[in-house]
C-alpha positions in Angstrom: 8.1 3.1 36.8 6.3 5.6 39.1 8.8 8.4 38.6 7.8 8.6 34.9 11.3 8.0 33.7 12.6 5.1 31.6 15.7 4.4 29.6 15.6 1.2 27.6 18.3 -0.2 25.4 16.9 -2.9 23.2 18.8 -2.4 19.9 22.4 -2.8 18.8 23.7 0.6 17.9 27.1 0.6 16.4 30.0 2.3 18.2 30.0 6.0 17.7 32.2 6.8 14.7 32.7 10.6 14.3 34.6 10.2 11.1 31.4 9.4 9.3 28.3 11.6 9.0 25.1 10.6 10.5 21.6 11.8 9.6 20.7 12.8 13.1 23.8 14.9 13.6 23.6 16.5 10.1 20.1 17.5 11.0 21.2 18.8 14.3 23.8 21.0 12.5 21.2 22.5 10.2 19.1 23.3 13.3 22.0 25.1 14.8 22.8 22.5 17.4 26.2 21.6 18.8 26.1 17.8 18.9 27.8 17.2 15.5 31.2 16.6 14.2 33.4 17.8 11.2 32.1 15.0 9.0 28.5 15.9 9.8 29.2 19.6 9.1 31.0 18.9 5.9 28.1 17.0 4.5 25.6 19.6 5.8 27.6 22.3 4.1 27.8 20.4 0.8 24.0 19.9 0.8 23.6 23.6 1.6 25.6 24.5 -1.4 23.1 22.7 -3.6 20.0 23.7 -1.6 20.8 27.0 0.1 17.6 27.1 2.1 18.2 23.7 3.8 18.6 25.2 7.3 15.3 27.1 7.0 13.7 23.9 5.6 14.9 21.9 8.6 13.5 24.5 11.0 10.2 24.4 9.1 10.1 20.6 9.3 10.7 20.8 13.1 8.0 23.5 13.5 5.6 21.1 11.7 6.3 18.4 14.3 5.3 20.8 17.1 2.1 21.9 15.4 1.1 18.3 14.6 1.8 17.1 18.2 -0.2 20.1 19.6 -3.1 19.3 17.3 -3.2 15.7 18.3 -2.8 16.3 22.0 -5.3 19.3 22.2 -7.9 18.5 19.5 -7.7 14.7 18.9 -7.2 13.6 22.5 -4.0 11.6 21.8 -1.8 11.1 24.8 0.5 8.4 23.5 3.3 9.2 21.0 5.8 6.9 19.4 8.5 9.1 18.0 10.7 7.1 15.6 13.9 8.7 14.3 13.9 11.0 17.3 17.2 12.8 16.6 19.2 14.8 19.1 17.4 16.7 21.8 16.6 20.3 21.0 13.9 22.9 21.8 10.3 21.7 21.5 10.9 17.9 21.9 7.8 15.8 21.5 7.3 15.1 25.2 7.7 18.8 26.0 5.0 19.8 23.6 2.6 16.9 24.4 3.0 17.2 28.2 2.7 20.9 28.0 -0.9 20.3 27.0 -1.5 17.0 28.8 0.9 16.4 31.7 -0.1 12.7 31.7 1.0 12.2 28.1 3.3 9.2 27.4 6.2 9.2 24.8 8.5 6.4 23.5 11.4 7.8 21.6 13.2 5.5 19.1 16.6 6.1 17.4 19.7 4.1 16.5 22.4 6.8 16.8 24.8 6.2 19.7 25.1 9.9 20.3 21.3 10.2 20.6 21.4 7.3 23.1 24.0 9.2 25.1 21.6 12.1 25.3 18.6 9.9 26.3 18.5 11.4 29.8 17.4 14.7 28.3 14.6 13.0 26.4 13.3 11.1 29.4 12.7 14.0 31.8 9.0 13.4 32.2 6.3 15.1 34.2 5.3 13.2 37.4 2.0 12.3 35.7 3.4 11.1 32.4 5.9 8.5 31.3 8.7 8.5 28.8 11.0 5.8 27.5 13.9 5.7 25.1 14.4 2.7 22.8 17.6 2.1 21.0 16.4 0.3 17.8 16.4 0.5 14.0 13.2 1.1 12.1 14.4 -1.3 9.5 13.3 -4.0 12.0 9.9 -2.8 13.0 9.3 -6.0 14.9 12.0 -5.1 17.4 10.2 -1.8 18.1 6.7 -3.3 18.3 7.9 -6.2 20.6 10.1 -4.1 22.8 9.1 -4.1 26.5 9.4 -0.3 26.5 6.2 -0.1 24.6 4.3 -2.4 26.9 5.7 -0.7 29.9 4.8 2.8 28.7 1.7 2.6 26.5 -1.8 1.4 27.2 -2.2 -1.1 24.3 -5.9 -0.4 24.0 -5.6 3.3 23.5 -4.7 5.1 20.2 -1.2 6.2 19.6 0.4 8.7 17.3 3.3 7.3 15.2 5.7 10.1 14.3 8.0 9.5 11.3 9.3 13.0 10.7 12.1 13.3 8.1 12.8 9.5 8.4 11.5 7.6 5.5 13.7 9.4 2.9 16.6 7.3 4.4 14.9 4.2 3.1 15.5 3.0 -0.4 12.7 1.3 -2.2 14.5 -2.0 -1.7 14.2 -1.5 2.0 10.4 -1.8 1.7 9.6 1.5 3.3 5.8 1.2 2.7 5.8 -2.2 4.2 7.6 -0.9 7.3 5.1 1.9 7.8 2.2 -0.4 7.1 3.4 -2.9 9.7 3.5 -0.1 12.3 0.0 1.1 11.4 -1.4 -2.5 11.4 -0.2 -2.9 15.0 -1.7 0.4 16.1 -5.3 0.5 17.6 -8.1 2.1 15.7 -8.1 5.9 16.1 -4.3 6.1 16.0 -2.5 8.6 13.8 0.4 8.7 11.4 2.5 11.9 11.3 5.0 11.9 8.5 7.2 14.3 6.5 9.3 13.5 3.5 12.0 15.4 1.6 11.1 15.9 -2.0 12.6 17.1 -5.3 9.2 18.3 -6.6 10.2 21.9 -6.1 13.8 21.6 -7.4 14.7 18.4 -9.1 18.3 19.3 -10.2 19.5 20.7 -6.9 17.9 17.8 -5.1 19.6 15.3 -7.4 23.0 16.9 -6.5 22.2 16.8 -2.8 21.2 13.2 -3.0 24.4 12.3 -4.8 26.4 14.0 -2.0 24.6 12.1 0.7 25.1 8.8 -1.1 28.7 9.5 -1.6 29.1 10.1 2.1 27.5 6.7 2.8 24.0 7.8 3.7 21.1 6.2 1.8 18.9 9.0 0.6 15.8 8.9 -1.6 13.5 11.9 -2.0 10.0 11.1 -3.0 7.2 12.9 -4.8 3.9 14.1 -3.3 2.1 11.0 -4.7 4.8 8.7 -3.3 4.6 10.5 0.1 0.8 10.1 0.1 1.1 6.4 -0.4 2.6 6.1 3.1 -0.9 7.1 4.4 -2.7 4.2 2.7 -5.5 3.0 4.9 -5.7 6.2 6.9 -8.0 9.2 6.6 -6.0 12.3 5.9 -6.5 15.2 8.3 -7.1 18.6 6.6 -5.3 20.1 4.7 -4.0 16.7 3.5 -0.5 16.3 2.0 1.1 19.8 1.7 4.5 21.4 2.2 5.5 21.4 5.8 5.1 25.2 6.1 1.5 24.9 4.8 0.2 22.4 7.3 -2.0 24.4 9.7 0.5 27.3 9.9 0.5 29.5 13.0 0.3 32.5 10.7 -1.1 33.0 7.2 1.6 32.0 4.8 1.6 32.9 1.1 1.6 29.9 -1.2 5.1 30.7 -2.5 6.5 30.9 1.0 4.8 27.6 2.0 6.6 25.9 -0.9 10.0 27.1 0.5 10.2 23.9 2.7 10.9 20.9 0.5 9.2 18.5 2.8 5.8 17.1 2.1 3.9 16.7 5.4 0.7 15.1 6.5 -1.3 13.5 9.3 -3.6 10.5 8.8 -6.0 8.8 11.1 -6.5 5.0 11.2 -10.2 4.3 11.1 
């Protein structure tokens, strides 16, 4: 694919149903995007009633993604990024950040929302030197991702990759084997690869988080916040990059943030390196 563009459909996304909320579109609403529908906005507003700072938290989570990608591209020499649970295109997409540092960087985006698929063209506008693919697949079937031709066509299998799971694993119940899913992805990655992960938590507000969780479940979205210890367990077998598992705002912030301000984002965040 010499032009650096690829659009791959390897999954089986359901037909777009705007009467039901979807995680990607609710998140888009919190970020101030326009690719959402009344059901998404209704759930987003309900969660915001229980957690008034949710919009700022979503922006903090998004900002962490940019800082993590910049760190890996600039300081760790990573030029291959597997971004799972991509969400709708917005400012500072993974390929824009990575290719802004290394024009030859390669990115595979993965999501299972039909609306994200419809916007895939915006996510596959690569530099001439780089390469980007979009994969329509569900993380609950990691084998479909790992075996997809998009990965073989886009990545060098002998070079490390960064696996990005930003605000994704909270939509997995324990019965979905979330740790096994992440472990399978890491097992398939070459030595020197990285895991970038954030996870919503009730550690800073158990009661409002419980109400927000109930609202999501009532709307048909599986939602399970996890503690710092539970979040750290996703990084089993990796070496955590400093400063370890911290609130999203506190992971290598661009400016000095007071500890109280850093805890304003109810996302645990971390980056781990596979030895």
